[in-house]
DRENDREN-353974 format. One line per 3 residues: number of its first residue (from 1); their letters; for each residue y, z, x of C-alpha. Coordinates in pm, 1 decimal. Each point is the difference from the previous one (the first is absolute). Layout:
<sevos>
NUM) A) Y/Z/X ~ ...
</sevos>
This chain:
<sevos>
1) XXX) 4418.8/-757.1/7723.6 ~ 74.6/-44.6/-345.9 ~ -246.3/-262.4/-84.6
4) XXX) -298.7/206.8/190.3 ~ 120.5/278.3/-229.1 ~ -10.4/-148.2/-279.9
7) XXX) -369.8/-143.7/57.3 ~ -155.2/328.5/143.8 ~ 147.3/105.5/-362.9
10) XXX) -121.7/-297.2/-199.1 ~ -340.3/69.2/154.3 ~ -12.6/368.0/-83.2
13) XXX) 91.0/-99.7/-331.0 ~ -295.8/-242.0/-10.0 ~ -241.9/270.5/77.7
16) XXX) 48.9/255.7/-257.7 ~ -106.9/-71.5/-365.3 ~ 361.9/-107.9/-192.3
19) XXX) 24.5/-260.5/324.2 ~ -360.1/-97.5/-91.1 ~ 76.6/-50.4/-330.1
22) XXX) 330.3/-173.4/15.7 ~ -181.0/-282.1/263.4 ~ -239.3/-42.6/-300.3
25) XXX) 230.4/-58.3/-261.0 ~ 149.8/-268.9/220.8 ~ -329.4/-164.1/142.4
28) XXX) -146.3/19.6/-377.3 ~ -79.3/-263.5/-240.3 ~ 15.9/198.2/-293.2
31) XXX) 265.7/-88.3/-252.3 ~ 261.3/290.0/-46.3 ~ -138.6/214.8/288.5
34) XXX) 227.0/-113.2/262.8 ~ 278.6/32.8/-236.0 ~ -91.8/345.3/-122.9
37) XXX) -50.2/165.3/302.0 ~ 224.0/-162.0/230.7 ~ 365.1/32.9/59.8
40) XXX) 239.5/-33.7/-239.7 ~ 240.8/129.9/-294.5 ~ -201.0/272.8/-211.8
43) XXX) 84.8/-199.1/-345.8 ~ -181.0/-301.5/112.1 ~ -290.2/186.8/142.3
46) XXX) -58.5/168.1/-313.0 ~ -6.3/-307.1/-216.5 ~ -259.4/-124.7/276.2
49) XXX) -209.0/321.3/-72.7 ~ 34.1/-72.7/-370.5 ~ -127.5/-346.6/4.0
52) XXX) -252.8/108.7/233.9 ~ -110.6/327.1/-212.8 ~ -13.5/-267.7/-304.7
55) XXX) -192.8/-260.6/177.6 ~ -276.0/251.4/108.2 ~ -59.8/151.1/-362.7
58) XXX) 4.8/-339.5/-105.6 ~ -291.8/-49.4/224.3 ~ -183.9/271.6/-67.0
61) XXX) 34.7/-82.8/-378.0 ~ -134.2/-341.3/75.4 ~ -302.3/119.9/185.4
64) XXX) -70.7/213.9/-232.3 ~ -17.9/-287.5/-316.7 ~ -224.0/-201.1/230.9
67) XXX) -250.1/294.5/93.1 ~ -10.1/64.9/-361.1 ~ -72.3/-345.2/-84.4
70) XXX) -262.6/8.9/268.2 ~ -199.2/303.9/-158.6 ~ -10.0/-94.3/-330.1
73) XXX) -207.3/-346.7/124.0 ~ 219.9/-297.1/-169.0 ~ -209.4/-288.1/-82.4
76) XXX) 80.7/-332.9/-112.7 ~ -248.8/-259.0/-224.0 ~ 43.7/-371.1/144.7
79) XXX) -170.6/-247.6/-258.8 ~ -131.2/-306.6/141.7 ~ -202.3/-296.8/-278.4
82) XXX) -229.8/-142.8/210.0 ~ -254.4/-316.0/-91.8 ~ -312.8/25.9/186.5
85) XXX) -257.5/-317.2/-34.3 ~ -321.6/246.0/-20.4 ~ -20.8/313.6/-129.7
88) XXX) -240.2/293.6/-20.4 ~ -164.0/10.1/-356.9 ~ 57.3/388.1/-147.7
91) XXX) -254.8/187.5/-162.9 ~ -103.3/-52.9/-359.5 ~ -148.4/349.8/-121.5
94) XXX) -162.6/-30.4/-329.6 ~ -74.9/358.7/-207.8 ~ -171.7/38.2/-355.6
97) XXX) 182.9/231.8/-251.0 ~ -339.8/191.8/-33.9 ~ -90.6/172.7/294.0
100) XXX) -332.2/113.9/-73.8 ~ -281.6/-214.3/-198.6 ~ -140.7/173.8/-392.4
103) XXX) -327.2/-112.1/99.1 ~ -35.5/186.5/332.1 ~ 83.6/302.4/-167.2
106) XXX) -306.7/100.0/-161.0 ~ -225.5/251.9/139.3 ~ 292.4/123.9/235.7
109) XXX) 285.1/310.9/8.0 ~ 252.1/-237.0/-140.2 ~ -240.3/-78.5/-335.6
112) XXX) 231.7/213.9/-172.9 ~ 276.0/-255.2/13.2 ~ -216.0/-221.7/-215.8
115) XXX) -69.4/244.4/-244.5 ~ 388.1/93.6/-36.4 ~ 95.1/-422.4/-15.2
118) XXX) -279.9/-43.8/-281.9 ~ 169.4/275.1/-208.3 ~ 343.8/-111.2/27.2
121) XXX) 319.5/122.4/109.1 ~ 68.7/204.4/-278.1 ~ 281.2/279.6/-1.3
124) XXX) -227.9/266.7/-210.7 ~ -165.9/268.7/282.0 ~ 295.1/-41.3/245.6
127) XXX) 160.8/283.8/121.9 ~ 342.4/-16.4/-158.7 ~ 99.0/400.4/126.1
130) XXX) -47.7/-40.7/400.6 ~ 154.0/291.9/181.0 ~ 263.4/-240.4/197.2
133) XXX) 45.6/296.2/229.9 ~ -317.9/4.8/128.2 ~ -38.6/-132.8/407.3
136) XXX) -368.8/-189.8/-170.4 ~ 38.4/-179.4/-288.8 ~ -374.8/-72.8/27.2
139) XXX) -79.1/401.4/20.0 ~ -200.0/-57.3/-327.1 ~ -252.0/-220.1/165.2
142) XXX) -326.7/78.2/117.8 ~ -51.6/-247.4/302.6 ~ 67.7/-289.5/133.7
145) XXX) -160.4/-262.5/-225.9 ~ 115.6/196.0/-323.3 ~ 121.2/-310.7/-155.9
148) XXX) -37.6/159.9/-352.7 ~ 193.7/283.5/148.5 ~ 283.8/-199.3/168.2
151) XXX) -3.3/-222.8/-300.6 ~ 123.4/282.3/-202.8 ~ 235.3/152.1/236.5
154) XXX) 199.5/-293.4/23.3 ~ 375.9/12.8/-100.3 ~ 75.4/-363.3/77.3
157) XXX) 23.9/-191.6/-300.1 ~ -128.0/-319.4/217.9 ~ -238.3/263.5/209.2
160) XXX) 155.3/-114.0/288.0 ~ -66.7/376.6/161.5 ~ -411.5/-97.6/-169.2
163) XXX) 9.8/-310.1/195.4 ~ 93.8/180.4/341.8 ~ -318.5/187.5/51.7
166) XXX) -225.3/-247.3/-81.8 ~ -13.8/-81.8/387.6 ~ -295.0/-169.4/109.5
169) XXX) -81.7/6.9/416.1 ~ -53.2/-347.7/194.5 ~ -371.7/32.7/36.3
172) XXX) 25.3/62.3/-416.4 ~ 246.3/-295.2/-18.9 ~ -279.8/-198.0/171.9
175) XXX) -256.9/64.2/-302.3 ~ 222.9/5.2/-298.2 ~ 269.7/-174.9/57.1
178) XXX) 44.3/-396.3/-40.0 ~ -132.7/-242.0/220.4 ~ 121.3/-329.3/175.7
181) XXX) -245.9/-257.8/-90.0 ~ 37.7/130.7/-380.3 ~ 375.7/31.6/11.3
184) XXX) 131.5/-338.8/189.9 ~ -174.3/-254.3/-158.4 ~ 174.5/-294.7/157.2
187) XXX) 195.5/-44.2/311.5 ~ 158.5/-253.4/214.9 ~ 230.6/-57.5/311.4
190) XXX) 171.0/-276.5/1.6 ~ -200.0/-223.9/-203.2 ~ -322.3/116.7/185.6
193) XXX) -243.9/303.1/-112.2 ~ -7.6/355.1/102.3 ~ -247.5/147.4/203.7
196) XXX) -31.1/314.0/-197.0 ~ -169.7/232.8/273.7 ~ 176.0/-113.4/272.8
199) XXX) 367.8/-40.1/-183.7 ~ 9.3/306.7/-189.0 ~ 47.2/383.8/144.4
202) XXX) -81.5/310.3/-254.3 ~ 267.8/206.9/0.3 ~ -31.9/321.2/-247.0
205) XXX) 276.9/157.8/-128.6 ~ 46.6/306.7/-231.5 ~ 121.9/-172.2/-300.7
208) XXX) -184.7/-297.1/-12.3 ~ -318.6/48.9/176.2 ~ -149.1/-268.4/192.6
211) XXX) 332.0/-280.7/73.0 ~ -120.9/-294.8/193.5 ~ 257.8/-188.3/254.3
214) XXX) -33.0/-359.5/87.0 ~ 181.4/-51.2/361.9 ~ -27.7/353.0/108.2
217) XXX) -41.0/-68.5/383.6 ~ -111.9/244.2/229.2 ~ 207.4/-47.7/360.7
220) XXX) -89.9/-271.6/229.6 ~ -354.7/36.5/-114.1 ~ 73.9/-131.6/-333.1
223) XXX) 322.8/-191.0/-5.3 ~ 127.1/-26.7/-293.6 ~ 76.1/-396.3/-187.4
226) XXX) 276.9/-193.7/94.2 ~ 180.7/-226.0/-259.5 ~ 224.6/-341.0/52.0
229) XXX) 53.8/-91.1/-385.5 ~ 200.4/150.7/-292.2 ~ -32.0/56.5/-336.6
232) XXX) -294.0/-92.7/-254.8 ~ 29.7/-392.2/-43.5 ~ -7.5/-290.0/161.0
235) XXX) 137.4/-261.1/-266.0 ~ -163.5/126.9/-298.3 ~ -323.3/115.9/190.3
238) XXX) -124.3/374.3/122.1 ~ -38.8/-52.4/362.8 ~ 167.9/310.8/161.3
241) XXX) -27.1/434.3/30.1 ~ -220.7/201.9/-164.7 ~ -175.4/-77.8/-345.8
244) XXX) -214.8/291.9/-149.7 ~ -177.2/51.8/-368.4 ~ -43.5/342.5/-48.6
247) XXX) -290.1/179.7/-238.8 ~ 125.1/351.8/-102.7 ~ -336.3/8.8/-231.6
250) XXX) 182.3/211.4/-272.5 ~ -339.7/143.4/-141.6 ~ 0.7/199.7/310.9
253) XXX) 337.0/169.2/-52.0 ~ 20.1/361.5/-23.6 ~ 306.0/-13.2/-294.1
256) XXX) 121.7/379.2/121.8 ~ 39.3/-84.8/324.6 ~ 74.8/-321.3/-19.4
259) XXX) 241.6/-77.3/-307.5 ~ 145.2/-313.1/125.5 ~ -243.7/-347.0/33.8
262) XXX) 58.7/-195.5/276.7 ~ 44.3/-19.8/391.2 ~ 258.4/93.8/259.9
265) XXX) 71.2/-192.0/285.6 ~ 197.1/79.2/313.1 ~ 118.3/-247.6/274.5
268) XXX) 114.8/188.1/361.4 ~ -55.9/-108.7/376.2 ~ -389.4/4.0/114.8
271) XXX) -127.4/316.3/181.6 ~ 215.4/230.8/-250.6 ~ -144.4/206.3/-242.3
274) XXX) 95.9/-107.5/-397.3 ~ 169.7/244.6/-245.8 ~ -79.0/-147.7/-342.0
277) XXX) 141.5/274.0/-179.0 ~ 314.7/21.5/180.1 ~ 30.1/-433.4/81.4
280) XXX) -211.0/-149.7/-220.5 ~ 31.7/-285.1/-251.1 ~ -117.3/58.7/-324.4
283) XXX) -213.4/-281.4/-98.2 ~ -86.8/-49.1/-384.8 ~ -371.3/-145.6/-119.4
286) XXX) -7.8/-329.8/-147.1 ~ 295.4/-121.7/177.7 ~ 77.8/-214.4/341.7
289) XXX) 227.1/105.7/239.6 ~ 195.8/-120.7/306.0 ~ 167.7/181.5/250.3
292) XXX) 213.5/-129.6/290.9 ~ 130.1/191.9/289.1 ~ 272.4/-9.8/234.0
295) XXX) -108.7/189.5/342.7 ~ 303.9/281.2/133.4 ~ -59.2/87.1/354.3
298) XXX) 201.1/353.3/99.2 ~ 53.3/29.3/347.1 ~ 43.9/357.5/130.8
301) XXX) 193.3/112.9/247.3 ~ -179.3/128.0/335.6 ~ 161.2/350.1/-105.0
304) XXX) -181.4/49.6/-330.4 ~ -372.9/110.3/-34.2 ~ -262.4/-186.7/-121.6
307) XXX) -182.3/330.3/-20.1 ~ -278.8/-105.3/264.5 ~ -71.7/99.0/335.1
310) XXX) 73.9/-239.9/295.1 ~ -62.4/-285.3/-253.5 ~ -313.5/60.9/-109.3
313) XXX) -143.8/-34.3/-355.1 ~ -153.7/246.8/-170.5 ~ 143.6/269.6/136.0
316) XXX) 242.7/255.6/-172.1 ~ 65.1/-5.4/-362.5 ~ -180.1/-360.2/-29.7
319) XXX) -363.0/-29.3/-77.1 ~ -231.1/-138.2/260.3 ~ 10.2/-370.5/87.2
322) XXX) 262.6/-76.5/-201.4 ~ 345.3/-92.2/56.2 ~ 277.1/264.7/-81.2
325) XXX) 227.8/-42.3/-321.8 ~ 204.5/247.8/-163.1 ~ -112.0/92.3/-322.7
328) XXX) -371.1/22.0/206.6 ~ 165.5/212.5/224.4 ~ 132.6/260.3/-281.8
331) XXX) -314.4/29.7/-184.7 ~ -226.6/90.6/314.5 ~ 286.3/232.8/110.1
334) XXX) -30.9/170.3/-372.6 ~ -389.7/12.2/7.1 ~ 51.7/132.4/379.6
337) XXX) 217.7/299.1/-164.0 ~ -197.2/25.7/-291.1 ~ -310.1/72.2/246.8
340) XXX) 215.8/228.1/238.5 ~ 19.6/242.9/-308.1 ~ -262.9/-36.0/-198.2
343) XXX) -277.7/-154.1/265.7 ~ -44.6/-254.8/-256.3 ~ 144.7/-328.6/-117.7
346) XXX) 25.8/-159.2/-359.0 ~ -34.5/-381.4/91.3 ~ -277.8/-225.5/145.1
349) XXX) 236.1/-87.4/337.5 ~ -115.1/193.4/204.4 ~ -381.0/10.0/103.9
352) XXX) -228.7/305.5/60.4 ~ 237.7/280.3/-225.6 ~ -72.6/187.2/-258.2
355) XXX) 158.3/-111.1/-371.2 ~ 220.9/271.0/-132.2 ~ -165.3/203.4/-312.2
358) XXX) 239.9/-11.9/-282.1 ~ -128.6/277.8/-133.2 ~ 65.5/200.2/269.2
361) XXX) 287.7/201.6/-72.9 ~ 203.7/-52.0/440.2 ~ -161.5/-373.3/1.9
364) XXX) 102.1/-89.7/-384.6 ~ 361.7/30.1/5.6 ~ 38.1/-226.3/257.6
367) X) -171.5/-305.8/-200.8
</sevos>
């Protein structure tokens, strides 16, 4: 009878909460729990309690460190040097330092620039007491084509503020800018003469006017050239790469707008917009320059955006039909912000938008 009564008491114990906890502690594989809850000396159970609490605290701390590391979007850089037999030849853009031809400005709204250029660039008659606290530095200028007014109000010793306001449109650059036929007088690629009309693309730039890009490419319709040869020489004979001879035509220069005589060259990826004012290499007249490059390819993790929608070209902050670059993204983003604030732009990157007027008080302060 005694054994039966004990079994009944154990069954009753198991039916209570305390009994269920005791059963769990005896059967669980969690370290320390069975020694903490089960029967035993009080001091030993307190030691196990301290161990369990300490382990749980360390677990929480480690989980917090891992979560913070995840939120910080960590990245690693892996560099591989790869030799390839065939590579895509880069795009090469050349620009004349002079953006508009002097001979084409007669009987146009830019004719006043010729008068200033012919009269010298003396500081006599220029404003030296202009109110620097004024919101509009060109307050004394009559209109956007009052070149004498701009010249007189200019406060920069190098006339950089005056040069900045001479901003022809794309259509005006087509009429007044340098042409491919006059600028590039000789072109060979891998010892073969270039097809000037097919191999070059005209890209217009605010600072340099008409620029001409060799091997620009145009997606699948006009893939860029590829090459398996490196270096300019084979033995002592020029054989490989692109060779250009440029004629800057100094007689057409507007000295006030183009203080340097020469050209700018930009080497960039095909089907991307070049920015000679940022990435250009200056070429002096009467000199021969050889340029060699090494390609660096950056492949970003999927988390990082390329500022395009569904991998389509020409969306968000890139120019339609061209591939995304960080520099183009920043410049287009600035123009879009300017467009939202002033309903105008100050560059020719975006078509079909009004150019900001530097004589307008609200628009001119962003130029």
